[in-house]
N, C-alpha and C positions, 0 to 999 in steps of 0.2 A: 724461681722454683724449678727444681729438677724434674725430669720425667718420673722418677720414682716418687717424688713428693706429689706430683699430679695424680699418679696412679693411686696412692694411698688416700688422697683427698676424694677421689672418685669412689673408691671402695667404702670409705667411711660414710659417704652420702647414701650409697646403695644400702648399706647395713641398717639405715634408719627406716627403710621401707618395710611395711608389714608383710609384703609378698616376696621378700628376699631373705634367705637364711644366712646365718653367720658363716657357715661353711662355704656357701657360694660367694659371699662378699670377700672371703679370704682368697678364693680362687681368682677372682677378678683382681685382687690386690697383687697376686703373684705373676700373672701372665702379662708380658710386655706388649700391650696392644700396639704401641707405636711400630713394632717390628712387622706387624701384619698389614699396615696401610702403606700406600705409595709415599715415597719420600716427600713429595710436595704437599702431603696432607698431614704430616707428622706433628705439626704444631697444634692440630686439632684432635690428636689421637685420644686424649683423655677428656674430651667433651662428650657429654652423654647424648650422642646423636649418631645416626648412621653416616657413613662416608662412602663415596664411590671408590671402587677398587679396580675398575676396568671391566671390559667384556659385558657392560650393561648390568653388572652386579654391584652390591654394596656390602660393607661390613655392618652388621646390625648394631644398633645403639646398645651400649653396655647394660642399661637397665633391662632391655628385652632379653639379652643373653642370660642375665641373672634371674629373671622371672621364669624363663623356660627351664633353666637348670633346677630352680627351686621346686617348680611344679612337678618335675620328674622324680624328685626325692631320691637323687642318686646316692648310692652307697659304694664304699670302696669295694672293688671287685666286680661290680655290675658290668655286664656286657651291653654296650650301647651302639645303636645304629643311628648315624646322622645322614640325612638326605640334604645335600647342598653344602659342600665343603667351603665354597667361596675362597676366602683367603686363609682359612684354617684357624682363625681366632676362636670361634665357638668350640671347635673340636679340642683346642688346647685347654680351654676352661673346663670342658667336660673331663679331659684327661686328669686335671688336678683333683677331680672328685672320685674318679673310678680307677685311675691308672691308665697310662697311655696305651698299653698293650690291649686294653679292653675297648678301645674306641675304633669303630669301623665307619668310614665316611665315603659317600658316593657323590661325585661331582659330574655334571653333564658336560661342562666345557673343559676340554682337555688342557687348554692353556692355564686355566685357573687351578686345576688339579695338580699340574706340574709345579706351578709356582707355590701353591700351598704346601706341597711335599717338601720343597726346598726350604721354605720358611720354617716349617715344623722341625725339620732336621737341624737347622741352624740354631733354633731356640731351645733345643733340648727335648722336643716332643717327637723324635723320629720313630718311636715305636707305634705311633698312631698309623693305622692302615688306611690309605687313600687310594681309590681307584676311579678311573673315568668310566662313566656308564649312565644309564637311565635310572634315575631314582625310583621310578614307578616299579622297577623290578626288585628293589631292595638289594641285599647282598646275601643270598641264601646260604652260601658256603659257611658262613660264620653263625648262622642261626642255631638255636633260639636266642633272642636278645631279651634282656630284662627291661629295656626301655628303648624307645625310638623317638626321634623328633625331626621335623622338617624346618629348614631355615628359609623356605620359599612357600608361597601360597598355592594350595591345590583345592579343587572343588570338593574333595573328600579325602579321607585317609586312603592312600593307595592300598589296594587289596593285598598285594604281595608283602608290603611292609607290615600290615596287620597280622598276616599269617606267620611272619617270621618272629613276632613278639610272643613270648610265652604267656600262658594263662596267668592272669594276675599282673601282667606287665603293664607298663605305663607308656602313653604316647602323648605328645604335644605337637600341635601344628596350627599355622594360620590357615583357616578353612574359608573358602568362598572365592567367587570371581567378582572382581570389582569391590564389593563390600566384603571385608574379611573380618573374621572373629578368631581370637585365640581359643582353641578348643583343647581341653585336657581330657584324656580318655584312659580307662582301665579295661583290659581285655577280660571278658567273662569266660566261664567254662565252656559255653556254647560257641565261642569264637567271635561273638559280637562285642560291641563296645558300650560301656556306660560312659556318657560324656557330660561335661559341664562347660559353660561358656564363660571365659574370663575377660571378655570385652573386645572392643574394636582395635584392630592393628592394621599396619600397612607394610607388606613385604613384596619383593619382586615375585613374579609368578613362576611357578615350576615349569621347566622345559621338558620336552620329551613326551612319552606316552602315546606316540603314534602307532 
């Protein structure tokens, strides 16, 4: 079976899940996940599980990327803030949904940010904006965002990230220290969040914030 066959098989399986939209499954079908994992992990690139990518980080399981993207209800042209670039795979999936020029990603570890930028350029997603920085600060220069998500767990949604999302905008993040829950939120007119819990998850913890 070729990598393309494996990718289609993965996407077909995700498309059967009630919490994954057809648009998101098609994005998973398009992005070459094997290009975003270390060479010695590529045989497992289309297994539905997280994989280590170095620097203590992981690439999320495809089903988790798909669930987050579906919960965000991303539309073409939406401006999206990602906290935790990692290897760049999740940003590439987001780019398939909104356009690469509308994705802005912040990575705490400089080596990961540099590597992700190179991979994104090589795979046709070079218009995604990546910078090294503390995700707790968001990326105010490109605000307001229609949506934001974290690929790392935080005790709560970072205040700056919430502020940089427009009223009515959507946020998704693994929230909690130790025990984590996937929390989906919508920003109210008063700046607060209406939230709902989508179940237990396990992500690496967010760095920075000192």
